[in-house]
Steps between C-alpha positions, in 0.01 A plus 500: 500500500244631255410866493140610536506648151607181327235421238352155465614489139862576585501250784364238262769581244772479763360167613525381141872582494569290808285215370706497178824470695343234721393291202845524346652376825240226542567395141857422606649733242726795546271794557637745253731321261510164331714261703808335362505121511662392824509134405796372297247322278333754269119496493327342199454723200176572316607249235570234762156541654295507180687198359342275762239352267354264759410784737161666490470852360392616844808365680733633229345844523528497879867403475576790265316749723686395814850421369597821326554766773383789284182321390430382854546852633258637241246235596525609864450864405196405289353303789559800727328738256197272484493463878500879541199519268293247695401745770355735239273248323138617508214287364137407552414132539237421231360215708340744744243591235297255295500748215879549497559126507359476148667613179348821359150454645363836383623447144360147491162619629494779244575263214234252613232768522599674179244515219755568232461298181746219433662708234600771752873520560605488872800719418262797479428472873737566789703183572396494867178634651396630841764460771680226311757744358605632841489150653720369220752784547499443874562128451789549258647781711507261796654228283775740392566589865525131592736439210708802606521343848609163360163341586393364161308216664295755697414678174384172346283421801350848483405442134338168587298665776386761246368227270791521255695174530603533137692816589670320790606230255647761265717628786628154593701384200839571654522188718809299401353173632219495249134429555346258747327202329292218640515134402302210633808301589724769650261770617625858481853569382706784359646475154879548507571824320270740318547485128266796453677730742670727246199486271292633787756777549469591134119514515514723808735728308253530213212570741702769672583674175145471363360675809782750528323778309171478690352829631676611816243752627348416835149366510251777563416530867778263604870501581548189286625469144334286232553124550726479195763719668545258790468193279774623268740549793418159646585321177804723448634391840428134421683522165798723599375788285725754669427781253124484562546490877740795510279697263199479730404787725375252760850366567702820519586493872847427635425148624287424192788580266737282698248217499449517122872475430586230752194293406587517131863406573383210717255367241748546218742275695226238532422519127867466405537203734193319364601558137858382562381196694246406233768531236730262691219253558400497134862450395540209743243276328381445146222248563302585810488849638536570870170565683401864482724576204359535147637250253586780264618847589204727549540830321338673798813433706724693266238768443451565869873539561534731202211718617661546843855538369517860621487376861852359451637855515331574832721503810504660843631830362224533242239391755581771754528755221136444402369502861383850603641536854336778701607427858820419684371145546457455125858611444616259768323211326661595170841508667444156654401362161818640342740370765724580794690786338175674415376460856824651634468793263131544584554499875798733470330760280142492629382797703248422769218748552343346809585281796324209329728530199804529727394184683446323168838600355681419825361148501564458129864591562529193724492269198818289515800609292394864474775754562544582869514874433152489348369314802656737752370818336141375537515309826638793699206738439256212546657408833473865604132488410451189714666675792282809455192278502639319810491167319815406686430127487592505129805726508771252599408261219539767234816644655657153486466512120727804468873500444723439802598866543144621458358251750671661799433855385130437430422313818683762705261755352209283607634482855552876515131573435365226727441626854216292643636218716268236350590606147868494591473146630320398179767663282772337710346150491439508124843649437658220702304248293568641153825693554691294756847583370443876482286556810782580741641764268150637435422545869839649575474747212143603579586572865818687405322708237231600748750593769735691268228696319505856638133553407373217719371590846658328799187295562534336158864422566415334830221304335728378220689279744187286522594333170790326673297374797306234310780244527775453758736424215517875433592583862854616425379708206225648718749609765729640230216711360399605852855627550481684169177670605634586845813651346289713270252613765770592748707680240191709417437565869173303509567353842134449596445288190816307585353428842179378335700249296694378803185471712323301226708199612544397136879546502546362852294191422703460184822506700368211708409310184843555348678386814287187510590430136869557569489256789359227277773286349384514140473880493800602710762504227292711262364753746752545779731754336231714340271480801765622742561818303131576441396434861790710628390791283139463611597504868710812439208677335255391767736625770502839328121507475468413869756762599323775307164392643638520856652840427158621382343364819764673711426833331129457569575422865728803518223720360254369761747572780547854374125555492466359852771732634341800332159406633641459852624858507167661421352704789169391645218734402206410725277780627299514823755314712670619815874548517541184704292298254706632208825405675369149566397458135834633374686250719281217374559616144874519554509154657297352214730670247809358671351150492399541135836643399681225687299237314557675168870530571518131575322420172733735316808340652379153407419612146842662469675188627318278251562745216871528573534123518315454171704766320828362631395151388475630146813714501712230665364217285766234452684551176378853443155630413376312191856446387544278195800289421696567184368174356138596566566843358615351171217246483221753550614851416144636507445380856840637598407843365167490683666405828764772465227753428309385807809510722589851391149625578421292807822484705527880549133504596542225760817663634322833541208324671736340751677829564165680535368251755813507717548877481133580561476259792812657648340841478166377636646310796837673556643149507858526374499130398297596194765754393766240563310266267506775237877519521541122494313493168828605342630151570213349304559739212871434494486120496600376152271198514188719532571692178301791644761755402456402133140618518576846641584802295762745627225737608325218685825403675560861598147539636530174691834590659376846593208335678746268675703802612185668630408182687854491646463852632161408651658194657780700659254766608301237692811391688608223274846357554752546227667165539244294311488765230875477455466124469225550242717732297786251521272231371393730219862559404573128511198410291567772245857389447375260232275753333778640288540166325128431452344846450564787260785710638300823479222365723751349743689828528180696557379247755831512690502881498158499666610263776772735625267786602276251674796360688609849609145595594460194717846463656646847538 
C-alpha cells in the first residue's frame, strides 16, 4: 500500500528498481550475479566467435553480446536505463508547422534579402537568425533525449521532419549491415557488413571534441543551451567519448551517469568485436576480401580503439562510484548492479524513514538467496503495518515467507488483534491456504494466549473460541480450550460468565461433533482415548456450573419467601372502616398470605431439591471431582495444576453450598430429614474415590464437622431416631479405615478426632 505522502518522483524511482529486476529475470540471467555455466560444454569464447569469418559482423556481434553473461547483463541494464528515459522524452513535432519543417528559414530569408556586398564575410553575422537558434537547440535537445532513450531512429526521423536529412544521415553510420543500395536486377538489398563503421565512429569523435568547448550559457530568454552543447553530446554518445559525456553538466543525474558508462561499455564491446572479426576475415584471404571488410586494415579501426582504451578499466564498481545516489532507490539500484552480497548488505543496513521505504525494503528482501535474518527483520514490521491498515488479505502470503518459528508467532499476533467475525474468517481461510501445516498450532496458540492473558476481559476470552469453530476438524481442540476457559473462570469465581459459555451451546455442540467423529471408523482410533478424557472433564465442569446456577436460584427463591412472610405479618392500616369490616379484611389478608406463602414454600422446596441433586451430582461424580490419572498428570502437568487449583477452590464451595441448603431448609421447614442429610454428607466426604477430603484444609474440615454436629443436635431435637445416625457413624468409621493409607496422617488424625464428638453428640 502506498502512503498519501509518497511523491510521484519516488514512486517512479521505485518502479524503476522493480523494472530492472524484471528485465534481468526476463533476460534469463541470474538477477544479481553472473551465472556459472551449468552445461558440461563450456560456452564459446570471444576468440571462437570472432574467428567465424563466414558470419556477418552483425551476427558475430550479437553472439558476443548474448554469450558472455557479464556482457549480456550489462546490455540488459543499458536497455533498462534507456527504457526508463523514454517516459521523460519531450519534443515538438516540426511537421505541425510549415516554418519548422524547413531548415533555418529565418536565416535563409535574411541572407536572401541582405544587401551586403559579395565581399562581406558571413562570419561577421550571427550564425542563425530569428527563431532559428532556439528551434535548432530545441531540435538537438530532443534528439539527445531520443538517443538517451535508445531511440536513435526517432531522432533521425525528427531531423528529417525538420528539413535536415543530412543530420539524420550523420547519426546513422553505426549500422553493421551497411547501406541499402538499389540495382535494376535485384532491387533493394543490404550490403553485408559496413566497412565504414569505425571510420564513422572516428568522425563522430572528432565532431564531439571540436564542439566540446562551445559556450555553455543558456540562450537569452530560454531554458535551452546553444545547439553546439547538445550536438557535442550526441556525437560523444555515438563515438563512445566517455570523458566528454561525463564532463557535461547536462548528464550529471544518477541515471544519466549510469547510462553513459553502460553505453560506452556496450559500444566498446561492439568495436572490439568488429575489429577482431575484421582482422580474422582479412587474415583468412589474400586475394578477395570478404564483403564489408576493407582489403587493407583501416587505421581508423586501431585509432578508435586506442581513443576509447580508458573504457577498458570501467567496471560495475567504478560505475556506481561515479553515480550520485540521493535516494534509497538509487542506492538499491547500485546494490543490484554490484551483486547479491551488496544487496544483502544494503537491505540489512538501510534505515527506512517511511512506510513506503519499509514496503520497498521488505519486498527487496524477498530476492532469492538473501539471508533469512535480513528478510525477517523487515517483513515483521511490514506485516504489522498491513494488519494496522486492515489489509488482512495480504498478511498470510507475507507470513508464509518467514522462518518456520516466526510463522506461528507472527500469525498468532494477527489472530490476537482480529476480532470481527468476517475478518477472522478471512484470516482463517487465507491461513489455511498459505500456512496449512502451521494453522492448527496457530489457532491453538492464539486461543490459549487470549484465555491465559490476565489483562483480557472475559468477553474476549469467550470470543476467542470462535477461531476453532470454522472447521469441525478442530472440534476436540475447541472442547479442550472450552475446558481451559471454564477452569479459569470458575477458579476466579466468574460463575455467571461460565454459565454464558455453557449456554452458548458451542461446547455442547462440539461434544456431539466429537462423538460423531469417534463413531466413524476412520476416526475412532485417533480420537477415542483423547475424546473420552476431554468430554468427561467438560461434563464435570458443566455439572458444577449447573449446580452453582441452581444454588443461586434457590437463594433468590429463599429471599422471595422471606419477603412474602414479612409482608404477610404487616398490620392493615385502612382508615374509615368499621371494626367488622377491618376483621373481614384482616382475615382475607391472612388467607391470601397463607396461600402465597404455601406457594412460595413449594417453590422453595422444589428449588432446594433440584439444588441438592445438582450439588450431589458434582460431589459424587464417578472417579472423583475432576480427578486425573497419574498418566494424564505426567502428560500435561499444566492442566493437572489448573485442575488441582480448581478442585481446591471449588470443592469446599460446593460442599458449603450443599450444607447451607440442607441446614437452611431444615430451619425453614423444621423437617428433620434436611438435618439428617447434613449428617449423611460425612459419608460423601469420607469416601476415598471422591477425593473431597484432599481439597479441604484442617480448618475447613473442622468447620464442616462442627456444622454436622449442630445438624445432629437439631435432628435429635426434632425427634430424630438415633439408630440411623449410629449406622451413619459406623459407615463413616468403615469408610475412613482406608484414609490412613491414602491421606496424610495429620489430616486423618484430625478428621477422626472430629468424628468422635459428633458420635457422642448424636448417640449419647
